[in-house]
TIVO-2410 file (N, C-alpha, C; in nm, 3 decimals):
# residues 177
REC num residu      c1      c2      c3 atome chaine
REC   1      L   1.283  -0.808   1.384     N      A
REC   1      L   1.422  -0.845   1.397    CA      A
REC   1      L   1.460  -0.929   1.277     C      A
REC   2      G   1.574  -0.902   1.219     N      A
REC   2      G   1.616  -0.975   1.102    CA      A
REC   2      G   1.765  -0.997   1.101     C      A
REC   3      T   1.811  -1.075   1.005     N      A
REC   3      T   1.953  -1.101   0.985    CA      A
REC   3      T   1.993  -1.035   0.854     C      A
REC   4      I   2.104  -0.961   0.857     N      A
REC   4      I   2.148  -0.889   0.738    CA      A
REC   4      I   2.266  -0.962   0.675     C      A
REC   5      L   2.257  -0.983   0.544     N      A
REC   5      L   2.367  -1.040   0.467    CA      A
REC   5      L   2.415  -0.933   0.370     C      A
REC   6      G   2.542  -0.898   0.377     N      A
REC   6      G   2.597  -0.794   0.290    CA      A
REC   6      G   2.586  -0.660   0.357     C      A
REC   7      S   2.655  -0.561   0.300     N      A
REC   7      S   2.648  -0.426   0.353    CA      A
REC   7      S   2.635  -0.329   0.237     C      A
REC   8      P   2.571  -0.217   0.261     N      A
REC   8      P   2.552  -0.120   0.152    CA      A
REC   8      P   2.687  -0.070   0.101     C      A
REC   9      S   2.695  -0.054  -0.029     N      A
REC   9      S   2.819   0.001  -0.086    CA      A
REC   9      S   2.819   0.152  -0.069     C      A
REC  10      V   2.936   0.210  -0.085     N      A
REC  10      V   2.946   0.354  -0.069    CA      A
REC  10      V   2.865   0.428  -0.174     C      A
REC  11      S   2.835   0.364  -0.285     N      A
REC  11      S   2.762   0.431  -0.392    CA      A
REC  11      S   2.611   0.440  -0.362     C      A
REC  12      N   2.565   0.358  -0.268     N      A
REC  12      N   2.423   0.365  -0.234    CA      A
REC  12      N   2.393   0.497  -0.165     C      A
REC  13      G   2.287   0.562  -0.206     N      A
REC  13      G   2.246   0.686  -0.144    CA      A
REC  13      G   2.153   0.658  -0.028     C      A
REC  14      P   2.094   0.761   0.027     N      A
REC  14      P   1.997   0.740   0.135    CA      A
REC  14      P   1.873   0.667   0.082     C      A
REC  15      I   1.808   0.594   0.169     N      A
REC  15      I   1.686   0.522   0.130    CA      A
REC  15      I   1.580   0.625   0.094     C      A
REC  16      T   1.519   0.606  -0.022     N      A
REC  16      T   1.421   0.702  -0.072    CA      A
REC  16      T   1.276   0.658  -0.052     C      A
REC  17      G   1.256   0.535  -0.009     N      A
REC  17      G   1.121   0.484   0.012    CA      A
REC  17      G   1.122   0.333   0.011     C      A
REC  18      V   1.004   0.276   0.015     N      A
REC  18      V   0.990   0.131   0.012    CA      A
REC  18      V   0.894   0.092  -0.100     C      A
REC  19      A   0.911  -0.030  -0.148     N      A
REC  19      A   0.824  -0.081  -0.254    CA      A
REC  19      A   0.795  -0.228  -0.229     C      A
REC  20      V   0.677  -0.271  -0.271     N      A
REC  20      V   0.640  -0.412  -0.264    CA      A
REC  20      V   0.606  -0.464  -0.404     C      A
REC  21      D   0.603  -0.376  -0.501     N      A
REC  21      D   0.576  -0.412  -0.639    CA      A
REC  21      D   0.701  -0.378  -0.718     C      A
REC  22      S   0.765  -0.479  -0.775     N      A
REC  22      S   0.893  -0.456  -0.844    CA      A
REC  22      S   0.880  -0.359  -0.960     C      A
REC  23      R   0.762  -0.344  -1.016     N      A
REC  23      R   0.743  -0.250  -1.127    CA      A
REC  23      R   0.744  -0.106  -1.079     C      A
REC  24      L   0.727  -0.085  -0.948     N      A
REC  24      L   0.719   0.050  -0.892    CA      A
REC  24      L   0.844   0.090  -0.815     C      A
REC  25      V   0.948   0.008  -0.821     N      A
REC  25      V   1.072   0.038  -0.748    CA      A
REC  25      V   1.135   0.162  -0.807     C      A
REC  26      A   1.179   0.251  -0.719     N      A
REC  26      A   1.255   0.370  -0.758    CA      A
REC  26      A   1.396   0.356  -0.702     C      A
REC  27      K   1.487   0.438  -0.753     N      A
REC  27      K   1.626   0.431  -0.708    CA      A
REC  27      K   1.634   0.446  -0.556     C      A
REC  28      D   1.713   0.358  -0.497     N      A
REC  28      D   1.740   0.356  -0.353    CA      A
REC  28      D   1.620   0.322  -0.266     C      A
REC  29      N   1.518   0.258  -0.323     N      A
REC  29      N   1.408   0.203  -0.243    CA      A
REC  29      N   1.454   0.074  -0.176     C      A
REC  30      V   1.388   0.040  -0.066     N      A
REC  30      V   1.401  -0.093  -0.007    CA      A
REC  30      V   1.285  -0.174  -0.063     C      A
REC  31      F   1.316  -0.292  -0.116     N      A
REC  31      F   1.213  -0.377  -0.174    CA      A
REC  31      F   1.177  -0.488  -0.076     C      A
REC  32      F   1.050  -0.490  -0.035     N      A
REC  32      F   0.998  -0.595   0.052    CA      A
REC  32      F   0.936  -0.702  -0.037     C      A
REC  33      A   0.989  -0.823  -0.032     N      A
REC  33      A   0.941  -0.935  -0.115    CA      A
REC  33      A   0.824  -1.002  -0.043     C      A
REC  34      L   0.704  -0.955  -0.073     N      A
REC  34      L   0.585  -1.010  -0.008    CA      A
REC  34      L   0.532  -1.130  -0.086     C      A
REC  35      P   0.500  -1.238  -0.015     N      A
REC  35      P   0.431  -1.348  -0.083    CA      A
REC  35      P   0.286  -1.310  -0.103     C      A
REC  36      G   0.229  -1.348  -0.216     N      A
REC  36      G   0.089  -1.314  -0.243    CA      A
REC  36      G   0.011  -1.436  -0.285     C      A
REC  37      E  -0.117  -1.415  -0.312     N      A
REC  37      E  -0.204  -1.525  -0.354    CA      A
REC  37      E  -0.170  -1.571  -0.495     C      A
REC  38      K  -0.132  -1.478  -0.583     N      A
REC  38      K  -0.108  -1.512  -0.723    CA      A
REC  38      K   0.040  -1.525  -0.758     C      A
REC  39      T   0.125  -1.454  -0.688     N      A
REC  39      T   0.269  -1.459  -0.716    CA      A
REC  39      T   0.345  -1.430  -0.587     C      A
REC  40      D   0.476  -1.424  -0.596     N      A
REC  40      D   0.561  -1.405  -0.479    CA      A
REC  40      D   0.666  -1.301  -0.513     C      A
REC  41      G   0.678  -1.200  -0.429     N      A
REC  41      G   0.775  -1.093  -0.452    CA      A
REC  41      G   0.918  -1.143  -0.463     C      A
REC  42      H   0.947  -1.259  -0.405     N      A
REC  42      H   1.082  -1.314  -0.413    CA      A
REC  42      H   1.121  -1.348  -0.557     C      A
REC  43      L   1.022  -1.365  -0.644     N      A
REC  43      L   1.049  -1.396  -0.785    CA      A
REC  43      L   1.093  -1.272  -0.864     C      A
REC  44      F   1.082  -1.154  -0.804     N      A
REC  44      F   1.107  -1.029  -0.876    CA      A
REC  44      F   1.225  -0.949  -0.820     C      A
REC  45      L   1.312  -1.014  -0.744     N      A
REC  45      L   1.426  -0.943  -0.685    CA      A
REC  45      L   1.522  -0.892  -0.792     C      A
REC  46      K   1.546  -0.971  -0.894     N      A
REC  46      K   1.637  -0.928  -1.001    CA      A
REC  46      K   1.583  -0.802  -1.069     C      A
REC  47      Q   1.453  -0.799  -1.098     N      A
REC  47      Q   1.392  -0.682  -1.161    CA      A
REC  47      Q   1.403  -0.561  -1.069     C      A
REC  48      A   1.378  -0.579  -0.940     N      A
REC  48      A   1.389  -0.468  -0.844    CA      A
REC  48      A   1.533  -0.416  -0.839     C      A
REC  49      A   1.629  -0.507  -0.844     N      A
REC  49      A   1.771  -0.467  -0.843    CA      A
REC  49      A   1.804  -0.385  -0.968     C      A
REC  50      K   1.754  -0.427  -1.083     N      A
REC  50      K   1.780  -0.355  -1.208    CA      A
REC  50      K   1.723  -0.214  -1.204     C      A
REC  51      L   1.613  -0.195  -1.131     N      A
REC  51      L   1.551  -0.063  -1.122    CA      A
REC  51      L   1.616   0.026  -1.016     C      A
REC  52      G   1.715  -0.029  -0.942     N      A
REC  52      G   1.794   0.055  -0.853    CA      A
REC  52      G   1.762   0.047  -0.706     C      A
REC  53      C   1.693  -0.058  -0.661     N      A
REC  53      C   1.666  -0.065  -0.517    CA      A
REC  53      C   1.798  -0.079  -0.441     C      A
REC  54      S   1.797  -0.041  -0.314     N      A
REC  54      S   1.921  -0.041  -0.235    CA      A
REC  54      S   1.939  -0.171  -0.157     C      A
REC  55      C   1.832  -0.239  -0.125     N      A
REC  55      C   1.841  -0.367  -0.056    CA      A
REC  55      C   1.706  -0.438  -0.062     C      A
REC  56      F   1.707  -0.564  -0.022     N      A
REC  56      F   1.586  -0.645  -0.019    CA      A
REC  56      F   1.554  -0.686   0.123     C      A
REC  57      V   1.425  -0.699   0.151     N      A
REC  57      V   1.379  -0.765   0.274    CA      A
REC  57      V   1.308  -0.891   0.227     C      A
REC  58      V   1.359  -1.007   0.270     N      A
REC  58      V   1.308  -1.136   0.223    CA      A
REC  58      V   1.274  -1.226   0.341     C      A
REC  59      N   1.193  -1.329   0.314     N      A
REC  59      N   1.164  -1.428   0.417    CA      A
REC  59      N   1.290  -1.506   0.450     C      A
REC  60      Q   1.300  -1.550   0.574     N      A
REC  60      Q   1.422  -1.615   0.623    CA      A
REC  60      Q   1.457  -1.744   0.548     C      A
REC  61      N   1.362  -1.804   0.481     N      A
REC  61      N   1.390  -1.927   0.408    CA      A
REC  61      N   1.428  -1.902   0.261     C      A
REC  62      Y   1.443  -1.776   0.221     N      A
REC  62      Y   1.482  -1.744   0.083    CA      A
REC  62      Y   1.625  -1.791   0.060     C      A
REC  63      T   1.647  -1.862  -0.050     N      A
REC  63      T   1.781  -1.915  -0.081    CA      A
REC  63      T   1.831  -1.871  -0.218     C      A
REC  64      G   1.762  -1.780  -0.282     N      A
REC  64      G   1.801  -1.736  -0.416    CA      A
REC  64      G   1.912  -1.633  -0.413     C      A
REC  65      G   1.934  -1.571  -0.528     N      A
REC  65      G   2.041  -1.474  -0.546    CA      A
REC  65      G   2.018  -1.342  -0.474     C      A
REC  66      T   2.128  -1.270  -0.453     N      A
REC  66      T   2.120  -1.139  -0.387    CA      A
REC  66      T   2.143  -1.026  -0.487     C      A
REC  67      F   2.189  -1.058  -0.607     N      A
REC  67      F   2.210  -0.962  -0.715    CA      A
REC  67      F   2.298  -0.846  -0.672     C      A
REC  68      G   2.395  -0.879  -0.584     N      A
REC  68      G   2.494  -0.781  -0.539    CA      A
REC  68      G   2.444  -0.681  -0.437     C      A
REC  69      L   2.326  -0.705  -0.381     N      A
REC  69      L   2.269  -0.610  -0.286    CA      A
REC  69      L   2.261  -0.670  -0.146     C      A
REC  70      P   2.259  -0.585  -0.044     N      A
REC  70      P   2.237  -0.635   0.091    CA      A
REC  70      P   2.096  -0.696   0.101     C      A
REC  71      V   2.085  -0.800   0.182     N      A
REC  71      V   1.957  -0.868   0.201    CA      A
REC  71      V   1.930  -0.877   0.351     C      A
REC  72      I   1.808  -0.841   0.388     N      A
REC  72      I   1.764  -0.856   0.527    CA      A
REC  72      I   1.666  -0.972   0.532     C      A
REC  73      Y   1.701  -1.074   0.607     N      A
REC  73      Y   1.618  -1.193   0.620    CA      A
REC  73      Y   1.531  -1.178   0.744     C      A
REC  74      V   1.400  -1.193   0.727     N      A
REC  74      V   1.305  -1.180   0.838    CA      A
REC  74      V   1.210  -1.299   0.839     C      A
REC  75      E   1.145  -1.319   0.950     N      A
REC  75      E   1.050  -1.429   0.961    CA      A
REC  75      E   0.930  -1.409   0.870     C      A
REC  76      D   0.883  -1.284   0.860     N      A
REC  76      D   0.761  -1.254   0.783    CA      A
REC  76      D   0.778  -1.115   0.723     C      A
REC  77      T   0.783  -1.106   0.590     N      A
REC  77      T   0.810  -0.978   0.525    CA      A
REC  77      T   0.696  -0.877   0.545     C      A
REC  78      L   0.572  -0.923   0.545     N      A
REC  78      L   0.460  -0.832   0.571    CA      A
REC  78      L   0.468  -0.777   0.711     C      A
REC  79      Q   0.495  -0.862   0.808     N      A
REC  79      Q   0.507  -0.817   0.947    CA      A
REC  79      Q   0.623  -0.719   0.960     C      A
REC  80      A   0.733  -0.742   0.890     N      A
REC  80      A   0.847  -0.649   0.894    CA      A
REC  80      A   0.809  -0.513   0.838     C      A
REC  81      L   0.734  -0.511   0.727     N      A
REC  81      L   0.686  -0.386   0.668    CA      A
REC  81      L   0.597  -0.312   0.768     C      A
REC  82      Q   0.506  -0.383   0.829     N      A
REC  82      Q   0.416  -0.323   0.927    CA      A
REC  82      Q   0.491  -0.274   1.050     C      A
REC  83      N   0.589  -0.352   1.096     N      A
REC  83      N   0.667  -0.311   1.213    CA      A
REC  83      N   0.749  -0.186   1.186     C      A
REC  84      L   0.803  -0.174   1.065     N      A
REC  84      L   0.881  -0.054   1.031    CA      A
REC  84      L   0.793   0.070   1.033     C      A
REC  85      S   0.673   0.059   0.976     N      A
REC  85      S   0.583   0.176   0.977    CA      A
REC  85      S   0.537   0.207   1.119     C      A
REC  86      K   0.513   0.105   1.200     N      A
REC  86      K   0.473   0.125   1.340    CA      A
REC  86      K   0.585   0.196   1.417     C      A
REC  87      F   0.709   0.156   1.393     N      A
REC  87      F   0.824   0.219   1.458    CA      A
REC  87      F   0.833   0.367   1.422     C      A
REC  88      L   0.814   0.399   1.294     N      A
REC  88      L   0.820   0.540   1.253    CA      A
REC  88      L   0.709   0.622   1.318     C      A
REC  89      I   0.589   0.568   1.320     N      A
REC  89      I   0.478   0.639   1.383    CA      A
REC  89      I   0.508   0.665   1.531     C      A
REC  90      A   0.558   0.564   1.600     N      A
REC  90      A   0.586   0.578   1.744    CA      A
REC  90      A   0.696   0.680   1.772     C      A
REC  91      A   0.787   0.698   1.677     N      A
REC  91      A   0.899   0.790   1.695    CA      A
REC  91      A   0.861   0.935   1.665     C      A
REC  92      R   0.742   0.957   1.613     N      A
REC  92      R   0.699   1.090   1.572    CA      A
REC  92      R   0.594   1.146   1.667     C      A
REC  93      S   0.576   1.276   1.659     N      A
REC  93      S   0.479   1.341   1.748    CA      A
REC  93      S   0.350   1.381   1.676     C      A
REC  94      S   0.334   1.340   1.553     N      A
REC  94      S   0.213   1.376   1.477    CA      A
REC  94      S   0.089   1.319   1.544     C      A
REC  95      K  -0.017   1.398   1.543     N      A
REC  95      K  -0.148   1.348   1.586    CA      A
REC  95      K  -0.205   1.264   1.473     C      A
REC  96      I  -0.273   1.157   1.508     N      A
REC  96      I  -0.327   1.067   1.407    CA      A
REC  96      I  -0.478   1.069   1.410     C      A
REC  97      V  -0.536   1.096   1.293     N      A
REC  97      V  -0.680   1.086   1.274    CA      A
REC  97      V  -0.703   0.963   1.187     C      A
REC  98      A  -0.774   0.864   1.241     N      A
REC  98      A  -0.804   0.742   1.168    CA      A
REC  98      A  -0.948   0.748   1.119     C      A
REC  99      I  -0.967   0.716   0.991     N      A
REC  99      I  -1.101   0.718   0.932    CA      A
REC  99      I  -1.131   0.577   0.882     C      A
REC 100      T  -1.244   0.523   0.928     N      A
REC 100      T  -1.286   0.390   0.885    CA      A
REC 100      T  -1.436   0.388   0.870     C      A
REC 101      G  -1.487   0.283   0.812     N      A
REC 101      G  -1.631   0.268   0.794    CA      A
REC 101      G  -1.659   0.197   0.663     C      A
REC 102      S  -1.786   0.174   0.637     N      A
REC 102      S  -1.822   0.095   0.519    CA      A
REC 102      S  -1.835   0.179   0.392     C      A
REC 103      V  -1.852   0.310   0.405     N      A
REC 103      V  -1.866   0.394   0.286    CA      A
REC 103      V  -1.820   0.537   0.320     C      A
REC 104      G  -1.755   0.602   0.225     N      A
REC 104      G  -1.719   0.743   0.242    CA      A
REC 104      G  -1.586   0.770   0.309     C      A
REC 105      K  -1.503   0.669   0.328     N      A
REC 105      K  -1.375   0.690   0.396    CA      A
REC 105      K  -1.284   0.786   0.319     C      A
REC 106      T  -1.267   0.762   0.191     N      A
REC 106      T  -1.175   0.842   0.111    CA      A
REC 106      T  -1.225   0.986   0.098     C      A
REC 107      T  -1.353   1.004   0.074     N      A
REC 107      T  -1.410   1.139   0.063    CA      A
REC 107      T  -1.393   1.214   0.195     C      A
REC 108      T  -1.422   1.147   0.305     N      A
REC 108      T  -1.408   1.210   0.438    CA      A
REC 108      T  -1.263   1.247   0.464     C      A
REC 109      K  -1.170   1.157   0.429     N      A
REC 109      K  -1.027   1.182   0.448    CA      A
REC 109      K  -0.984   1.306   0.369     C      A
REC 110      D  -1.024   1.313   0.244     N      A
REC 110      D  -0.985   1.426   0.159    CA      A
REC 110      D  -1.046   1.557   0.208     C      A
REC 111      F  -1.172   1.553   0.248     N      A
REC 111      F  -1.240   1.672   0.300    CA      A
REC 111      F  -1.174   1.722   0.428     C      A
REC 112      L  -1.149   1.630   0.521     N      A
REC 112      L  -1.088   1.667   0.648    CA      A
REC 112      L  -0.947   1.722   0.626     C      A
REC 113      T  -0.871   1.661   0.537     N      A
REC 113      T  -0.735   1.709   0.507    CA      A
REC 113      T  -0.739   1.853   0.456     C      A
REC 114      T  -0.831   1.882   0.368     N      A
REC 114      T  -0.844   2.018   0.313    CA      A
REC 114      T  -0.870   2.118   0.425     C      A
REC 115      I  -0.956   2.084   0.518     N      A
REC 115      I  -0.986   2.173   0.630    CA      A
REC 115      I  -0.864   2.190   0.720     C      A
REC 116      L  -0.800   2.080   0.758     N      A
REC 116      L  -0.687   2.085   0.852    CA      A
REC 116      L  -0.566   2.158   0.794     C      A
REC 117      Q  -0.550   2.153   0.661     N      A
REC 117      Q  -0.434   2.218   0.599    CA      A
REC 117      Q  -0.436   2.370   0.612     C      A
REC 118      E  -0.550   2.424   0.651     N      A
REC 118      E  -0.558   2.569   0.673    CA      A
REC 118      E  -0.472   2.612   0.792     C      A
REC 119      K  -0.454   2.523   0.891     N      A
REC 119      K  -0.382   2.559   1.013    CA      A
REC 119      K  -0.264   2.467   1.046     C      A
REC 120      F  -0.257   2.348   0.984     N      A
REC 120      F  -0.158   2.249   1.023    CA      A
REC 120      F  -0.084   2.193   0.901     C      A
REC 121      K   0.034   2.138   0.927     N      A
REC 121      K   0.103   2.060   0.824    CA      A
REC 121      K   0.043   1.919   0.831     C      A
REC 122      V  -0.015   1.875   0.720     N      A
REC 122      V  -0.092   1.751   0.718    CA      A
REC 122      V  -0.042   1.658   0.608     C      A
REC 123      A  -0.039   1.529   0.639     N      A
REC 123      A  -0.018   1.426   0.537    CA      A
REC 123      A  -0.136   1.330   0.546     C      A
REC 124      K  -0.166   1.267   0.433     N      A
REC 124      K  -0.278   1.174   0.429    CA      A
REC 124      K  -0.240   1.052   0.347     C      A
REC 125      T  -0.314   0.946   0.367     N      A
REC 125      T  -0.293   0.828   0.284    CA      A
REC 125      T  -0.336   0.863   0.142     C      A
REC 126      P  -0.254   0.829   0.043     N      A
REC 126      P  -0.292   0.859  -0.095    CA      A
REC 126      P  -0.403   0.764  -0.141     C      A
REC 127      G  -0.491   0.817  -0.224     N      A
REC 127      G  -0.600   0.734  -0.278    CA      A
REC 127      G  -0.675   0.663  -0.167     C      A
REC 128      N  -0.691   0.533  -0.183     N      A
REC 128      N  -0.755   0.456  -0.077    CA      A
REC 128      N  -0.658   0.351  -0.023     C      A
REC 129      S  -0.535   0.394   0.003     N      A
REC 129      S  -0.432   0.306   0.060    CA      A
REC 129      S  -0.464   0.281   0.207     C      A
REC 130      N  -0.551   0.184   0.230     N      A
REC 130      N  -0.603   0.164   0.366    CA      A
REC 130      N  -0.592   0.020   0.414     C      A
REC 131      S  -0.511  -0.062   0.346     N      A
REC 131      S  -0.505  -0.204   0.377    CA      A
REC 131      S  -0.384  -0.238   0.463     C      A
REC 132      Q  -0.367  -0.366   0.489     N      A
REC 132      Q  -0.253  -0.416   0.565    CA      A
REC 132      Q  -0.120  -0.382   0.500     C      A
REC 133      I  -0.121  -0.365   0.368     N      A
REC 133      I  -0.001  -0.326   0.294    CA      A
REC 133      I  -0.006  -0.177   0.261     C      A
REC 134      G  -0.121  -0.128   0.219     N      A
REC 134      G  -0.133   0.011   0.176    CA      A
REC 134      G  -0.105   0.113   0.285     C      A
REC 135      L  -0.154   0.090   0.406     N      A
REC 135      L  -0.130   0.185   0.514    CA      A
REC 135      L   0.018   0.195   0.549     C      A
REC 136      P   0.089   0.083   0.569     N      A
REC 136      P   0.233   0.096   0.595    CA      A
REC 136      P   0.308   0.166   0.481     C      A
REC 137      L   0.273   0.134   0.356     N      A
REC 137      L   0.339   0.202   0.244    CA      A
REC 137      L   0.312   0.351   0.246     C      A
REC 138      A   0.190   0.390   0.280     N      A
REC 138      A   0.156   0.533   0.288    CA      A
REC 138      A   0.240   0.602   0.395     C      A
REC 139      I   0.252   0.538   0.509     N      A
REC 139      I   0.331   0.596   0.619    CA      A
REC 139      I   0.478   0.608   0.578     C      A
REC 140      L   0.532   0.504   0.518     N      A
REC 140      L   0.674   0.501   0.484    CA      A
REC 140      L   0.709   0.589   0.365     C      A
REC 141      N   0.616   0.604   0.270     N      A
REC 141      N   0.648   0.677   0.147    CA      A
REC 141      N   0.588   0.816   0.137     C      A
REC 142      H   0.491   0.849   0.220     N      A
REC 142      H   0.420   0.976   0.203    CA      A
REC 142      H   0.418   1.063   0.328     C      A
REC 143      T   0.503   1.030   0.424     N      A
REC 143      T   0.519   1.115   0.542    CA      A
REC 143      T   0.669   1.136   0.564     C      A
REC 144      D   0.703   1.246   0.631     N      A
REC 144      D   0.845   1.271   0.657    CA      A
REC 144      D   0.875   1.300   0.804     C      A
REC 145      G   0.774   1.294   0.888     N      A
REC 145      G   0.795   1.317   1.031    CA      A
REC 145      G   0.773   1.459   1.075     C      A
REC 146      S   0.756   1.551   0.980     N      A
REC 146      S   0.739   1.691   1.018    CA      A
REC 146      S   0.591   1.731   1.028     C      A
REC 147      E   0.502   1.638   1.001     N      A
REC 147      E   0.359   1.669   0.998    CA      A
REC 147      E   0.303   1.688   1.140     C      A
REC 148      D   0.211   1.782   1.150     N      A
REC 148      D   0.137   1.799   1.274    CA      A
REC 148      D   0.029   1.691   1.286     C      A
REC 149      V  -0.032   1.659   1.173     N      A
REC 149      V  -0.144   1.565   1.169    CA      A
REC 149      V  -0.128   1.468   1.053     C      A
REC 150      L  -0.157   1.342   1.081     N      A
REC 150      L  -0.166   1.240   0.977    CA      A
REC 150      L  -0.311   1.196   0.969     C      A
REC 151      V  -0.371   1.208   0.851     N      A
REC 151      V  -0.509   1.163   0.830    CA      A
REC 151      V  -0.498   1.030   0.756     C      A
REC 152      L  -0.528   0.922   0.827     N      A
REC 152      L  -0.505   0.787   0.775    CA      A
REC 152      L  -0.636   0.713   0.758     C      A
REC 153      E  -0.655   0.665   0.637     N      A
REC 153      E  -0.772   0.582   0.607    CA      A
REC 153      E  -0.739   0.438   0.645     C      A
REC 154      M  -0.831   0.373   0.713     N      A
REC 154      M  -0.811   0.234   0.757    CA      A
REC 154      M  -0.930   0.151   0.712     C      A
REC 155      G  -0.902   0.048   0.635     N      A
REC 155      G  -1.007  -0.040   0.585    CA      A
REC 155      G  -0.984  -0.183   0.629     C      A
REC 156      M  -1.082  -0.265   0.603     N      A
REC 156      M  -1.069  -0.406   0.636    CA      A
REC 156      M  -1.156  -0.490   0.545     C      A
REC 157      N  -1.113  -0.611   0.521     N      A
REC 157      N  -1.197  -0.705   0.448    CA      A
REC 157      N  -1.189  -0.844   0.513     C      A
REC 158      G  -1.146  -0.846   0.638     N      A
REC 158      G  -1.139  -0.970   0.712    CA      A
REC 158      G  -1.125  -0.943   0.861     C      A
REC 159      P  -1.141  -1.047   0.941     N      A
REC 159      P  -1.134  -1.031   1.086    CA      A
REC 159      P  -0.998  -0.981   1.134     C      A
REC 160      F  -1.000  -0.895   1.233     N      A
REC 160      F  -0.882  -0.845   1.304    CA      A
REC 160      F  -0.794  -0.751   1.222     C      A
REC 161      Q  -0.830  -0.722   1.098     N      A
REC 161      Q  -0.746  -0.634   1.016    CA      A
REC 161      Q  -0.746  -0.491   1.068     C      A
REC 162      L  -0.859  -0.443   1.112     N      A
REC 162      L  -0.865  -0.307   1.165    CA      A
REC 162      L  -0.781  -0.296   1.293     C      A
REC 163      A  -0.785  -0.398   1.375     N      A
REC 163      A  -0.705  -0.398   1.498    CA      A
REC 163      A  -0.556  -0.389   1.464     C      A
REC 164      K  -0.514  -0.456   1.358     N      A
REC 164      K  -0.374  -0.450   1.317    CA      A
REC 164      K  -0.336  -0.310   1.272     C      A
REC 165      L  -0.424  -0.244   1.196     N      A
REC 165      L  -0.395  -0.108   1.150    CA      A
REC 165      L  -0.390  -0.010   1.267     C      A
REC 166      I  -0.478  -0.029   1.364     N      A
REC 166      I  -0.478   0.057   1.483    CA      A
REC 166      I  -0.349   0.034   1.563     C      A
REC 167      D  -0.301  -0.089   1.566     N      A
REC 167      D  -0.175  -0.119   1.634    CA      A
REC 167      D  -0.059  -0.047   1.566     C      A
REC 168      I  -0.061  -0.041   1.433     N      A
REC 168      I   0.045   0.028   1.358    CA      A
REC 168      I   0.040   0.179   1.385     C      A
REC 169      A  -0.079   0.237   1.379     N      A
REC 169      A  -0.096   0.383   1.393    CA      A
REC 169      A  -0.210   0.413   1.489     C      A
REC 170      P  -0.183   0.406   1.619     N      A
REC 170      P  -0.288   0.430   1.718    CA      A
REC 170      P  -0.347   0.572   1.703     C      A
REC 171      P  -0.477   0.581   1.679     N      A
REC 171      P  -0.536   0.713   1.653    CA      A
REC 171      P  -0.555   0.797   1.779     C      A
REC 172      D  -0.537   0.928   1.763     N      A
REC 172      D  -0.575   1.023   1.865    CA      A
REC 172      D  -0.722   1.058   1.849     C      A
REC 173      I  -0.768   1.055   1.726     N      A
REC 173      I  -0.910   1.081   1.691    CA      A
REC 173      I  -0.952   0.975   1.592     C      A
REC 174      S  -1.071   0.920   1.611     N      A
REC 174      S  -1.125   0.820   1.519    CA      A
REC 174      S  -1.255   0.872   1.460     C      A
REC 175      I  -1.272   0.848   1.331     N      A
REC 175      I  -1.397   0.886   1.262    CA      A
REC 175      I  -1.450   0.760   1.195     C      A
REC 176      L  -1.575   0.728   1.222     N      A
REC 176      L  -1.640   0.614   1.157    CA      A
REC 176      L  -1.746   0.668   1.064     C      A
REC 177      T  -1.739   0.627   0.938     N      A
REC 177      T  -1.839   0.674   0.840    CA      A
REC 177      T  -1.943   0.566   0.818     C      A
***
């Protein structure tokens, strides 16, 4: 749940995806300003605006400029990103195959996708996008809702991270490598 300041102008097109790295913003993306260990996405809103994003999602305590774009204020930008991807997954009928383990996740994901594509429309997480940020970005940017199967890599490097990914995309089938 968030508070919206401003409204999209008529010139804004449909949302084309989401970004968390201002260098990777494409026209009509939604930019999520994530705080990080080394920097803060809120420092790069102007750059994201120049690259053509359609709006920003910022923490509720952000007091900087809006650069003429609508701004959605939320309690936690990472949680908002994860909630949006969870909402999309829940609204779709795709079967979810989750792949996790200490070694071989990406290879297994790619191999399984190749096999499943013989009979089904399949989407997969690109590369090793399997983190708290990477999985939601994969869902939001690399699926369109028409897939029969989503093959999702899920990784972790701390406690409870896998549980969070499972909450976002509850698997119908799980593979542990």
